[in-house]
C-alpha positions as a LaTeX table, in Angstrom:
\begin{tabular}{lrrr}
\hline
Residue & $x$ (\AA) & $y$ (\AA) & $z$ (\AA) \\
\hline
Met1 & $-2.18$ & 9.43 & 30.23 \\
Phe2 & 0.08 & 7.16 & 27.89 \\
Val3 & $-1.77$ & 5.34 & 25.33 \\
Val4 & 0.39 & 2.24 & 23.71 \\
Val5 & $-0.89$ & 0.90 & 20.72 \\
Gly6 & $-0.36$ & $-3.19$ & 20.27 \\
Ala7 & 0.49 & $-3.38$ & 23.96 \\
Thr8 & 0.67 & $-7.05$ & 24.29 \\
Gly9 & 3.21 & $-7.00$ & 21.54 \\
Asn10 & 7.11 & $-7.16$ & 23.16 \\
Val11 & 7.98 & $-3.92$ & 22.63 \\
Gly12 & 4.22 & $-2.59$ & 23.71 \\
Phe13 & 4.49 & $-4.72$ & 26.68 \\
Ala14 & 7.87 & $-3.59$ & 27.56 \\
Thr15 & 7.04 & 0.03 & 27.49 \\
Ser16 & 3.60 & $-0.24$ & 29.48 \\
Leu17 & 5.66 & $-1.84$ & 31.82 \\
Ala18 & 8.09 & 0.61 & 31.99 \\
Leu19 & 5.66 & 3.29 & 32.12 \\
Arg20 & 3.71 & 1.69 & 34.90 \\
Lys21 & 7.08 & 0.73 & 36.97 \\
Ala22 & 7.58 & 5.12 & 36.80 \\
Gly23 & 3.95 & 5.38 & 37.86 \\
Ala24 & 2.44 & 6.86 & 34.72 \\
Pro25 & $-0.75$ & 5.62 & 33.55 \\
Val26 & $-0.86$ & 3.80 & 30.76 \\
Arg27 & $-3.87$ & 3.00 & 28.73 \\
Ala28 & $-3.32$ & 0.04 & 26.50 \\
Val29 & $-4.89$ & $-0.84$ & 23.35 \\
Val30 & $-5.05$ & $-4.27$ & 22.43 \\
Arg31 & $-7.12$ & $-6.04$ & 19.78 \\
Asp32 & $-8.87$ & $-8.93$ & 21.64 \\
Ser33 & $-8.73$ & $-9.19$ & 25.48 \\
Thr34 & $-7.00$ & $-12.60$ & 25.25 \\
Asn35 & $-3.57$ & $-11.64$ & 26.24 \\
Ala36 & $-4.54$ & $-8.63$ & 28.17 \\
Ala37 & $-4.39$ & $-10.01$ & 31.64 \\
Pro38 & $-0.74$ & $-9.15$ & 32.02 \\
Leu39 & $-1.35$ & $-5.44$ & 31.24 \\
Arg40 & $-4.47$ & $-5.83$ & 33.98 \\
Glu41 & $-1.86$ & $-6.93$ & 36.39 \\
Leu42 & 0.21 & $-4.02$ & 35.84 \\
Gly43 & $-3.04$ & $-1.54$ & 36.49 \\
Cys44 & $-3.17$ & $-0.39$ & 33.00 \\
Asp45 & $-6.42$ & 0.82 & 31.53 \\
Ile46 & $-7.37$ & $-1.97$ & 28.65 \\
Val47 & $-9.28$ & $-0.97$ & 25.54 \\
Leu48 & $-10.36$ & $-3.04$ & 22.52 \\
Ala49 & $-9.46$ & $-1.68$ & 19.42 \\
Asp50 & $-8.87$ & $-3.16$ & 16.08 \\
Leu51 & $-6.05$ & $-1.34$ & 13.90 \\
Asn52 & $-8.28$ & $-1.29$ & 10.93 \\
Asp53 & $-10.73$ & 0.69 & 12.80 \\
Ala54 & $-9.75$ & 4.52 & 12.73 \\
Asp55 & $-12.96$ & 5.44 & 14.86 \\
Ala56 & $-12.45$ & 2.80 & 17.70 \\
Val57 & $-8.55$ & 3.81 & 17.57 \\
Ala58 & $-9.29$ & 7.48 & 17.80 \\
Lys59 & $-11.38$ & 7.24 & 20.83 \\
Ser60 & $-8.97$ & 5.26 & 22.80 \\
Phe61 & $-6.66$ & 8.25 & 22.16 \\
Ala62 & $-8.97$ & 10.81 & 24.41 \\
Asp63 & $-7.14$ & 12.98 & 26.44 \\
Ala64 & $-3.72$ & 11.46 & 25.83 \\
Thr65 & $-0.24$ & 13.22 & 26.69 \\
Ala66 & 1.10 & 10.81 & 24.19 \\
Val67 & 0.31 & 8.31 & 22.06 \\
Gln68 & 3.25 & 5.19 & 20.90 \\
Ile69 & 2.24 & 3.42 & 17.56 \\
Ile70 & 4.01 & 0.51 & 16.30 \\
Ile71 & 2.74 & $-1.00$ & 12.87 \\
Pro72 & 2.78 & $-5.00$ & 13.65 \\
Val73 & 3.60 & $-7.53$ & 10.92 \\
Ala74 & 1.27 & $-10.55$ & 10.57 \\
Pro75 & 2.92 & $-12.95$ & 8.28 \\
Arg76 & $-0.17$ & $-15.80$ & 8.26 \\
Asp77 & $-2.22$ & $-12.69$ & 6.74 \\
Lys78 & $-3.48$ & $-13.42$ & 3.29 \\
Asp79 & $-1.21$ & $-10.24$ & 1.80 \\
Pro80 & 1.07 & $-9.25$ & 4.68 \\
Ala81 & 2.63 & $-6.04$ & 2.68 \\
Ala82 & $-0.77$ & $-4.55$ & 1.81 \\
Ala83 & $-2.34$ & $-5.36$ & 5.41 \\
Leu84 & 0.83 & $-3.02$ & 6.82 \\
Arg85 & 0.44 & $-0.75$ & 4.60 \\
His86 & $-3.56$ & $-0.67$ & 5.48 \\
Ser87 & $-3.02$ & $-0.64$ & 9.40 \\
Ile88 & $-0.38$ & 2.57 & 8.73 \\
Asp89 & $-3.41$ & 4.39 & 6.59 \\
Ser90 & $-5.84$ & 3.63 & 9.34 \\
Leu91 & $-3.44$ & 4.78 & 12.20 \\
Ile92 & $-2.80$ & 8.11 & 10.30 \\
Lys93 & $-6.57$ & 8.94 & 10.16 \\
Ala94 & $-6.44$ & 7.79 & 13.53 \\
Leu95 & $-4.13$ & 10.59 & 14.67 \\
Lys96 & $-6.11$ & 13.18 & 12.67 \\
Leu97 & $-9.03$ & 12.35 & 13.92 \\
Ala98 & $-8.02$ & 12.61 & 17.34 \\
Pro99 & $-4.20$ & 14.16 & 17.78 \\
Pro100 & $-2.62$ & 13.75 & 21.28 \\
Lys101 & $-0.26$ & 16.20 & 22.63 \\
Arg102 & 2.84 & 13.60 & 21.52 \\
Val103 & 3.63 & 10.66 & 19.41 \\
Leu104 & 6.17 & 8.26 & 19.60 \\
Ala105 & 6.26 & 6.01 & 16.06 \\
Ile106 & 8.43 & 2.98 & 16.21 \\
Ser107 & 10.21 & 2.97 & 12.60 \\
Asp108 & 13.23 & 0.93 & 11.13 \\
Tyr109 & 16.95 & 1.48 & 10.37 \\
Gly110 & 16.90 & 2.39 & 6.94 \\
Ala111 & 13.73 & 3.97 & 6.69 \\
His112 & 15.90 & 7.33 & 5.52 \\
Val113 & 17.12 & 5.72 & 2.27 \\
Ala114 & 15.45 & 6.99 & $-0.70$ \\
Asp115 & 15.99 & 3.81 & $-2.75$ \\
Asp116 & 13.60 & 0.70 & $-2.35$ \\
Ile117 & 14.94 & $-1.64$ & $-0.27$ \\
Gly118 & 11.66 & $-3.44$ & 0.88 \\
Met119 & 10.83 & $-3.09$ & 4.41 \\
Pro120 & 12.67 & $-0.25$ & 5.78 \\
Thr121 & 11.05 & 1.73 & 2.42 \\
Val122 & 7.37 & 0.59 & 4.06 \\
Phe123 & 8.58 & 2.68 & 7.11 \\
Arg124 & 9.78 & 5.36 & 5.01 \\
Gly125 & 6.11 & 6.12 & 3.82 \\
Phe126 & 5.02 & 5.71 & 7.36 \\
Glu127 & 7.27 & 8.71 & 8.42 \\
Gln128 & 6.26 & 10.60 & 5.69 \\
Leu129 & 2.53 & 10.06 & 6.25 \\
Leu130 & 3.53 & 11.29 & 10.18 \\
Gly131 & 5.06 & 14.05 & 8.86 \\
Gln132 & 2.16 & 15.37 & 7.67 \\
Leu133 & 0.59 & 15.71 & 10.87 \\
Asp134 & 0.81 & 18.67 & 13.21 \\
Val135 & 1.45 & 17.24 & 16.42 \\
Pro136 & 5.06 & 16.81 & 18.07 \\
Lys137 & 6.47 & 13.83 & 16.92 \\
Leu138 & 9.17 & 11.27 & 17.75 \\
Ile139 & 10.37 & 8.93 & 15.68 \\
Leu140 & 12.25 & 6.02 & 16.98 \\
Arg141 & 13.98 & 3.84 & 14.50 \\
Ser142 & 14.42 & 0.17 & 15.43 \\
Ala143 & 17.38 & $-2.34$ & 14.07 \\
Glu144 & 16.46 & $-5.62$ & 13.61 \\
His145 & 14.93 & $-7.42$ & 16.54 \\
Met146 & 17.19 & $-10.29$ & 18.03 \\
His147 & 14.32 & $-12.72$ & 18.36 \\
Asn148 & 13.72 & $-12.79$ & 14.87 \\
Trp149 & 16.36 & $-15.68$ & 14.91 \\
Ala150 & 13.78 & $-18.11$ & 16.74 \\
Arg151 & 12.93 & $-18.87$ & 13.13 \\
Val152 & 15.92 & $-20.91$ & 12.32 \\
Ile153 & 16.37 & $-21.83$ & 15.64 \\
Pro154 & 14.98 & $-25.41$ & 15.46 \\
Val155 & 16.85 & $-25.85$ & 11.95 \\
Ala156 & 20.18 & $-24.99$ & 13.79 \\
Leu157 & 19.71 & $-27.33$ & 16.86 \\
Glu158 & 18.81 & $-30.20$ & 14.36 \\
Ser159 & 21.49 & $-29.79$ & 12.20 \\
Gly160 & 24.38 & $-27.67$ & 13.31 \\
Ile161 & 24.05 & $-25.30$ & 10.39 \\
Leu162 & 22.41 & $-21.94$ & 11.00 \\
Pro163 & 21.00 & $-20.85$ & 7.78 \\
Thr164 & 21.24 & $-17.04$ & 7.26 \\
Phe165 & 20.80 & $-14.60$ & 4.37 \\
His166 & 23.93 & $-12.52$ & 5.97 \\
Asp167 & 26.23 & $-12.91$ & 2.79 \\
Gln168 & 29.12 & $-12.18$ & 5.02 \\
Leu169 & 29.28 & $-14.60$ & 7.83 \\
Asp170 & 31.90 & $-12.00$ & 9.95 \\
Met171 & 30.05 & $-8.91$ & 9.15 \\
Thr172 & 28.53 & $-7.19$ & 11.70 \\
Phe173 & 25.03 & $-5.61$ & 11.65 \\
Pro174 & 22.71 & $-3.53$ & 14.17 \\
Thr175 & 20.34 & $-5.79$ & 16.04 \\
Ile176 & 18.26 & $-5.19$ & 19.73 \\
Ala177 & 16.25 & $-7.25$ & 22.22 \\
Ala178 & 12.32 & $-6.03$ & 21.71 \\
Pro179 & 12.46 & $-5.52$ & 25.51 \\
Asp180 & 15.02 & $-2.73$ & 25.41 \\
Leu181 & 13.28 & $-1.06$ & 22.50 \\
Gly182 & 10.43 & $-1.05$ & 24.86 \\
Arg183 & 12.04 & 0.42 & 27.66 \\
Ile184 & 13.97 & 2.88 & 25.43 \\
Ala185 & 10.47 & 4.16 & 23.83 \\
Ala186 & 9.06 & 4.86 & 27.56 \\
Glu187 & 12.25 & 7.16 & 28.80 \\
Leu188 & 11.63 & 9.10 & 25.75 \\
Leu189 & 8.13 & 9.45 & 26.32 \\
Leu190 & 8.90 & 10.16 & 29.86 \\
Arg191 & 11.16 & 13.20 & 28.76 \\
Pro192 & 9.77 & 16.68 & 28.97 \\
Ala193 & 8.26 & 17.58 & 25.65 \\
Asp194 & 10.27 & 19.01 & 23.21 \\
Glu195 & 9.85 & 22.34 & 21.29 \\
Arg196 & 10.62 & 20.64 & 18.07 \\
Asn197 & 7.91 & 19.23 & 15.95 \\
Leu198 & 10.24 & 16.04 & 14.91 \\
Gln199 & 12.93 & 14.57 & 16.44 \\
Val200 & 14.49 & 10.95 & 14.97 \\
Ser201 & 16.43 & 8.60 & 17.20 \\
His202 & 18.11 & 5.24 & 16.77 \\
Ala203 & 17.79 & 1.99 & 18.89 \\
Glu204 & 20.36 & $-0.70$ & 18.90 \\
Gly205 & 22.00 & $-3.32$ & 21.22 \\
Pro206 & 25.05 & $-2.76$ & 23.40 \\
Arg207 & 27.08 & $-3.95$ & 20.32 \\
Arg208 & 26.87 & $-5.24$ & 17.06 \\
Tyr209 & 26.80 & $-9.09$ & 16.30 \\
Ser210 & 27.45 & $-11.14$ & 13.25 \\
Ala211 & 25.83 & $-14.40$ & 11.71 \\
Asn212 & 28.98 & $-16.03$ & 13.18 \\
Asp213 & 28.36 & $-14.64$ & 16.43 \\
Val214 & 24.68 & $-16.05$ & 16.47 \\
Ala215 & 25.78 & $-19.33$ & 16.15 \\
Ala216 & 28.63 & $-19.06$ & 18.55 \\
Ala217 & 26.15 & $-18.13$ & 21.11 \\
Leu218 & 23.84 & $-21.28$ & 19.80 \\
Thr219 & 26.65 & $-23.03$ & 20.36 \\
Glu220 & 27.36 & $-22.19$ & 23.81 \\
Leu221 & 23.62 & $-22.52$ & 24.70 \\
Ser222 & 22.73 & $-25.78$ & 23.19 \\
Gly223 & 26.10 & $-27.73$ & 23.71 \\
Arg224 & 27.07 & $-28.82$ & 20.42 \\
Thr225 & 28.41 & $-27.20$ & 17.74 \\
Ile226 & 26.46 & $-24.85$ & 15.44 \\
Val227 & 28.02 & $-23.17$ & 12.15 \\
Ala228 & 26.93 & $-20.29$ & 9.98 \\
Asn229 & 26.04 & $-20.91$ & 6.53 \\
Ala230 & 24.98 & $-17.98$ & 4.06 \\
Val231 & 22.17 & $-18.97$ & 2.03 \\
Pro232 & 22.72 & $-18.92$ & $-1.88$ \\
Arg233 & 21.27 & $-15.79$ & $-3.45$ \\
Ser234 & 19.50 & $-18.30$ & $-5.83$ \\
Gln235 & 17.58 & $-20.03$ & $-3.23$ \\
Trp236 & 16.22 & $-16.55$ & $-1.06$ \\
Lys237 & 12.76 & $-16.43$ & $-2.59$ \\
Gln238 & 11.85 & $-20.43$ & $-2.31$ \\
Ala239 & 13.35 & $-20.35$ & 1.28 \\
Phe240 & 11.47 & $-17.25$ & 2.59 \\
Glu241 & 8.23 & $-18.47$ & 0.40 \\
Lys242 & 8.18 & $-21.79$ & 2.63 \\
Asn243 & 6.83 & $-19.17$ & 5.58 \\
Met244 & 5.09 & $-16.37$ & 4.07 \\
Thr245 & 3.51 & $-14.68$ & 0.97 \\
Ser246 & 5.59 & $-13.99$ & $-1.82$ \\
Ser247 & 4.50 & $-10.22$ & $-1.54$ \\
Leu248 & 6.00 & $-9.99$ & 2.07 \\
Ala249 & 9.23 & $-12.33$ & 1.18 \\
Glu250 & 9.88 & $-9.80$ & $-1.20$ \\
Leu251 & 10.13 & $-6.83$ & 1.34 \\
Leu252 & 12.56 & $-8.97$ & 3.31 \\
Ile253 & 14.70 & $-10.20$ & 0.15 \\
Lys254 & 15.03 & $-6.17$ & $-1.01$ \\
Ala255 & 15.98 & $-5.12$ & 3.00 \\
Asn256 & 18.48 & $-8.35$ & 3.15 \\
Asp257 & 20.07 & $-7.40$ & $-0.04$ \\
Ala258 & 20.79 & $-3.84$ & 1.60 \\
Gln259 & 21.88 & $-5.38$ & 4.52 \\
Asn260 & 24.68 & $-6.60$ & 2.82 \\
Arg261 & 25.55 & $-4.09$ & 0.72 \\
Gly262 & 26.16 & $-2.73$ & 4.24 \\
Gly263 & 25.46 & 0.76 & 5.37 \\
Leu264 & 21.53 & 1.53 & 3.81 \\
Val265 & 19.96 & $-0.22$ & 7.05 \\
Asp266 & 21.70 & 1.46 & 9.41 \\
Val267 & 21.66 & 4.85 & 11.64 \\
Glu268 & 20.73 & 7.70 & 8.86 \\
Pro269 & 24.45 & 9.55 & 8.53 \\
Gly270 & 24.82 & 12.76 & 10.82 \\
Ser271 & 22.52 & 11.22 & 13.06 \\
Ala272 & 24.23 & 11.45 & 16.75 \\
Asp273 & 20.94 & 10.37 & 18.77 \\
Val274 & 21.43 & 6.49 & 19.04 \\
Phe275 & 20.01 & 4.77 & 22.05 \\
His276 & 21.86 & 1.72 & 23.11 \\
Gly277 & 19.60 & $-1.58$ & 24.64 \\
Glu278 & 21.72 & $-3.58$ & 28.06 \\
Thr279 & 20.67 & $-7.25$ & 26.43 \\
Val280 & 23.69 & $-8.89$ & 24.60 \\
Leu281 & 22.72 & $-11.54$ & 22.55 \\
Ile282 & 23.21 & $-14.68$ & 24.17 \\
Asp283 & 20.70 & $-13.03$ & 26.99 \\
Ala284 & 18.26 & $-12.55$ & 24.12 \\
Leu285 & 18.69 & $-15.95$ & 22.43 \\
Arg286 & 18.48 & $-18.07$ & 25.68 \\
Pro287 & 14.82 & $-17.97$ & 26.16 \\
Leu288 & 14.57 & $-18.82$ & 22.69 \\
Leu289 & 16.13 & $-22.18$ & 22.90 \\
Ala290 & 13.96 & $-23.41$ & 26.01 \\
Arg291 & 10.80 & $-23.52$ & 23.40 \\
Phe292 & 12.46 & $-26.28$ & 21.58 \\
\hline
\end{tabular}
């Protein structure tokens, strides 16, 4: 039995789909049943459990061969950063209460960096807590998701300017389509169990892209000229806080600073275990434009 926590999300659903296609039984853990119909159609067992209810989540782990966990970020929460850390603590407690045979945890590029670089540092703490568990662990660090560009697509379509926090418009960075990440996770879960207590892998797309590449893809898809424009560093805080609380904005500002420095929000040095998705940027952006 494979248990997928957060199975209604883009990554969790993709993992569930890939596992079911392989004929594996899946128990999908969801917060509410509103969006569970597609999972039921796949043949998943549905279990309702709030991530912050460690006892309920632990019960969903019963008899699990493996559990996939992903920590969701809730930008609309009163304090998303605190909620993120609370969810981590709750999941760790659940894993201690009901240890599965294996755990696959979705983490973040840059989680190996000791300095405080915002969001990746939160996941560094997550990995450290996981390290205390006496169960075999697969940590899959994910590059930034391609669908995150959806936040600024309306502005780009209206103005012809793609705002970006990448201060070097031609600097390429790792990114991945969420469905590819879920599929890679499923492939790892279906592999025979490894004797190692801890494995760390990375996942990104078929190639790396720059902000200029994103603008070019949007130009091709929309039929109008769109150019990338770096948001001045002095305006970042104001720009982020239009859509989120200051605590979450701080995490993302630090992460973008680290990304612009280069080599930090990236594959851990010396790691050769990097998986590549198949979805190219323009194909990931195509359905996003259909929303506007």
